[in-house]
N, C-alpha and C positions, 0 to 999 in steps of 0.2 A: 348778545345783539352780536348782530354782523355785520361790520359796514364794509361794502362796495367799494372798488374803484371805479373813477370815472369812467374808463374804457370798457368796462363791461357791464355797464346799465342796458345797452340795448342796442338791436342792431333791426336797422329800418327798408321797406322798400315801398315801393308807391303799386297798390294796385292801376291797375288800366279802368278807368275811366271815362265818360262817357265821351273818347275822340273823335269817334265815327259818326258823331252827329252833330258837329259845327265843321265848313269852313278852314275858319283859323282858328287855333286851339290860346286857348290864354298863355302867355308866357308873363315873365318879370322883364320890366323894363333892360333889366342888365344884359336878357336874352334875343334883345331884339336885332343882334347883329350878327347871330344866328344866320345860316345862309341857309334852310332849309328847313321847313313844317317837321322834320323828324329831329334836327338838331336841337330846335323850338324845344319841341316835346322833351329831349332830354334832361333840357338845361332848367327847364319849370321843375321837373322832377326833382331833379338833382340838386337847386335851390333851396326846396322849400324842405327835402328828406336833412340836407345840411344845418339848414337853420334851426331844425325841432330837436336832432342830435344833440348840436352844442350846445343848447339851453341843456339838456337831461342830463349828458356828460357832466355838463359842468356843478351840476348841482352834489351836496354832499347828503346822500341818502343812506337811512341807518333803516332794517328793516328786522326784525326778531325769526323769520323764516326764510328759505329761499320761498322768491318767487320765480315763474316761467309764467308768462301769460302776453295773449296778444290784444294789446285794445284797437277795439277798429277807431279809426278817427275820421266822421265825417264832416267835411268841409262843402263850403259851398261860394265861389264867385259870384258877385254881381254884376251885372250890366254895365254899371262906373267901376268895375276893377276890385271891387272891397271881396275881402277873403275875409268870410266867416268860418268858427267852428260852430257848427252845426250840432251833435252829437256826439259822445264816447260811447262805445262798450266797454266798459273796464269788471272784468272777474270779483267781484268781493272780496277776497284773498289780498288780489291788490290794490282796493279804496283802504282797506287797514292801514296794509303795511306804509303805505305811501298815500293821506289821506290828500295831499295838497296835487295830485297828478294831474287834474283836470286845468288848476292853476299853474302849472307847471306848462303845456303846451300850450294852454293861451299866452303865457307870454311869451314863446316859441312864435311867434307871431308877430311880434312889435316890433325885429328890428328887421322884415321884410322887404325887398326891393319894390319899388309900387309896378301895380301888373295892369298888364292890358290883360281887357277881357276878351272872351273868345267871338268870333264873328261868324254867323249865320246866315247868305245870300244877304250880305251889306248889310247887317244890323249889329247892334252889339248884345251877345247874349247869355244870361244866368248859367254855371255850368257847377254842375256835383260830380264830388267823386272822397273814392274812401281810401284811407292812406293808413295801411296796416303798420302796426308799432310791437315791435317784439321786445320785451322788455324780461333782461335776467338781472338778479338780484342775487346773488347767495354769500 
């Protein structure tokens, strides 16, 4: 069995989602002081990726073989600002080695600040996006 250090578990980046389809991007309450749309978008991306990274790296994950996988996590933000994990495409080997990976992803969302939903034509609207999470465990 190989044990990983928490620092080596994942690298992640937010894939572009349908930012162009809305007038005002979804944002976390903590990002509302940002001065413009682009800085709010960057703040939103960083806040979400840091929450997932922090939760996954705090776990003691033990594997019997090296894992190198990109998990595609599909999220939806409702009109009321609720973030839902809709789906996660996870390689079968990763699921065998880290059977609780989906639970760990869900747990990451428990500590996020309040979300303000996206706005289009003055109305709060639902948005969806995909977050690719690269997992490397050896």
